[in-house]
C-alpha positions as CSV (number, residue, x, y, z in Angstrom):
1,M,0.0,0.0,0.0
2,G,1.0,3.6,0.0
3,K,3.0,6.0,2.3
4,I,0.7,8.9,3.2
5,Y,2.0,12.0,4.8
6,V,-0.4,14.2,6.8
7,I,0.1,17.9,7.6
8,D,-2.4,19.1,10.1
9,D,-2.2,20.9,13.4
10,D,-5.1,18.9,15.0
11,P,-3.9,15.7,16.8
12,D,-7.4,14.3,16.8
13,I,-7.5,14.5,13.0
14,I,-4.1,12.9,12.7
15,D,-5.2,10.1,15.0
16,F,-8.4,9.6,12.9
17,L,-6.5,9.6,9.6
18,T,-3.8,7.3,10.9
19,L,-6.4,4.8,12.3
20,V,-8.4,4.8,9.0
21,L,-5.4,4.6,6.7
22,E,-3.4,2.1,8.6
23,K,-6.4,-0.2,8.8
24,E,-6.3,-0.2,4.9
25,G,-2.6,-1.1,5.0
26,H,-1.1,2.3,4.4
27,S,1.9,3.8,6.3
28,V,1.3,7.2,7.8
29,G,3.7,10.0,8.7
30,F,2.8,13.4,9.9
31,Q,3.7,16.9,11.1
32,T,1.7,19.4,13.0
33,D,3.2,22.6,11.8
34,E,4.1,24.4,8.5
35,Q,7.8,24.0,8.7
36,N,9.8,22.3,6.0
37,A,6.9,20.3,4.5
38,P,8.6,19.5,1.2
39,K,11.7,18.2,2.9
40,N,9.7,16.3,5.5
41,A,7.4,14.7,3.0
42,A,10.3,13.7,0.8
43,T,12.3,12.2,3.7
44,F,9.2,10.1,4.7
45,G,9.0,8.9,1.0
46,A,5.4,10.1,0.7
47,D,3.2,8.7,-2.1
48,L,0.3,11.0,-1.2
49,I,-0.1,14.1,1.0
50,I,-3.1,15.0,3.0
51,L,-3.0,18.7,4.0
52,D,-5.1,21.0,6.1
53,V,-5.5,24.7,5.2
54,I,-5.8,26.6,8.5
55,F,-2.9,26.6,11.0
56,P,-2.8,28.6,14.2
57,E,-0.3,31.2,12.9
58,N,-1.6,31.4,9.4
59,D,-5.2,30.9,8.1
60,S,-4.0,30.2,4.6
61,A,-0.9,28.1,5.4
62,G,-2.2,25.0,3.6
63,F,-2.5,26.9,0.3
64,E,1.0,28.1,0.7
65,I,2.3,24.6,1.6
66,A,0.6,23.1,-1.5
67,R,2.4,25.6,-3.7
68,E,5.7,24.9,-1.9
69,L,5.2,21.1,-2.4
70,K,4.4,21.5,-6.1
71,H,7.4,23.8,-6.7
72,S,9.9,21.5,-5.0
73,N,11.7,19.0,-7.2
74,Q,11.5,16.5,-4.4
75,T,7.7,16.6,-4.0
76,K,6.2,18.1,-7.2
77,K,4.8,14.8,-8.4
78,I,3.2,13.7,-5.1
79,P,-0.6,14.0,-5.2
80,I,-2.1,16.3,-2.6
81,I,-5.5,16.1,-0.9
82,I,-6.6,19.2,0.9
83,L,-8.9,18.1,3.8
84,S,-10.1,21.2,5.6
85,A,-12.9,22.9,7.4
86,V,-11.9,26.2,5.8
87,N,-15.4,26.7,4.3
88,Q,-17.1,26.2,7.6
89,M,-14.7,28.5,9.5
90,G,-15.9,31.6,7.5
91,N,-12.4,33.0,7.2
92,Y,-12.8,33.6,3.4
93,S,-15.6,35.1,1.4
94,G,-17.0,32.4,-0.8
95,S,-16.0,28.8,-0.5
96,F,-13.4,26.4,-1.9
97,S,-14.0,23.2,-3.9
98,N,-12.5,21.1,-6.6
99,R,-13.5,23.8,-9.0
100,D,-10.8,26.0,-7.6
101,K,-7.9,23.7,-8.4
102,N,-5.3,25.3,-10.7
103,D,-1.6,25.0,-11.2
104,I,-0.7,28.4,-9.7
105,Y,-3.0,29.1,-6.8
106,L,-4.3,25.7,-5.7
107,P,-2.1,23.0,-7.2
108,I,-3.8,20.0,-5.7
109,E,-5.5,16.9,-6.9
110,E,-8.5,16.9,-4.6
111,F,-10.3,19.2,-2.2
112,T,-12.6,17.8,0.4
113,E,-14.3,18.9,3.6
114,K,-13.8,18.0,7.2
115,P,-15.3,16.0,8.7
116,I,-15.0,13.1,6.2
117,E,-16.5,9.7,6.3
118,P,-13.8,6.9,6.4
119,A,-15.2,5.3,3.2
120,K,-15.1,8.5,1.3
121,L,-11.5,9.1,2.4
122,I,-10.4,5.6,1.3
123,K,-12.1,6.1,-2.0
124,I,-10.2,9.4,-2.7
125,V,-6.9,7.9,-1.5
126,Q,-7.4,4.8,-3.8
127,K,-8.2,7.0,-6.7
128,L,-5.0,9.1,-6.3
129,L,-2.6,6.2,-5.5
């Protein structure tokens, strides 16, 4: 199965994702901050990245991390899923969805909302691996 790297500041989300993904046979690595995401994901050997948007110090950190990942030679080919409650938080006017994906601003493969049902998560992961 795949090696999935999670970047999220919420330990409960990391625990949930780890439980669901490891049950399916995936290896899971994670970090809870914004620092050195491309290097850390590459060192882990990630096949897929699951990324939050909102971090304590920066409400748009996930968008910035996605761009960093896609501009790094080490991680540019790794698919990214944004898993976020950004639309529910009301931090931005409008909302985000898969319609907003683009190579410059939101270079990801999938955008989905928290909370997520385990079966839906597994289906998205299988599609991207």
